[in-house]
C-alpha positions, 0 to 999 in steps of 0.5 A, a space after each residue: 512466479 508470474 501468477 503471484 499476488 502480493 500486497 504492501 499496505 500501511 500508512 503514508 511514508 512507510 515505504 510502500 511505493 519504494 518496496 513495491 517498485 523494487 519487487 515489481 522490477 525484480 520479479 517482473 510483476 505488474 504494479 498497481 498503487 492506490 496512492 498513485 491513482 489517488 494523486 493522478 485523480 487529484 491532479 486531473 481534478 485540479 485539487 490537493 490530496 487533502 481536498 480530494 480526501 474531503 471530496 471522497 468523504 462525500 463521494 464514495 465512488 472515488 475510493 470504490 473506483 480506485 479499489 475496484 481497479 486494483 482488485 480487477 488488475 491484481 486478481 489476474 495474477 502477477 501483481 504487486 498491489 500497494 496502498 493502505 487497503 490493498 491487503 484488505 481489497 485483495 485478501 481473498 486472492 493475495 498470496 502474501 500480504 505485508 503491512 509496513 509500519 513506521 512511527 509518525 515523525 519518521 513517516 512525515 520526515 520521509 514525505 517532506 524530504 521526498 516532496 521538498 515540503 515543510 514538515 509541519 505542513 506535511 504533518 497536518 495534511 497527512 494526519 487529516 488524510 489518514 483520519 479521513 481514510 480511516 473514517 471512509 474505509 470504515 463507512 464504505 467497507 466496514 474495514 478497521 484499517 488498524 486491524 492487522 490480523 489479515 497480514 502475513 507479515 508486519 515490518 517496521 521500516 524504521 528499524 532497518 535500512 532500505 537494503 535490509 528491507 529488500 533482503 527481508 522481502 526477498 527472503 519472504 519471496 524465496 521462502 514462499 516460492 520454495 514452499 509453493 514448489 514443494 507442495 506442487 511436487 508432492 
């Protein structure tokens, strides 16, 4: 179990951080979050997330630093990678890659509630950030973020409770671990 690598990808507000924290704690895995790294970087530079996104469109080293950090740390094993690109960044080493999705209005409401901010402000900022990310990742890596073909599972987090989501993720983990154990015993 300690060598497993799992990724949770998806746009802002789908629940990547919530579920990756749960998995990290439950299974004793290291957690690397590109979103948290991006927020830390923005804070250190004294800029908003929107401004750092604009800066990243001109300076590809911002994204490359975050992505290389995730790749380096998670490739050691025993890791949960969470971020829009985590599935792509770790696609050659990840055991399980999961894309989380949810309709935009629900994602915006989650973010606004979590951050205690105005819905319309969060809506505008989130659209700008996501449009920027889609452009940047296409330019930097040639990745179409909307291509979900690399993912093992796609889960709509708006259709189930958080408790239900935990059950689904636990089942995926248990089944994967059982299959891995069976194949090692054969």
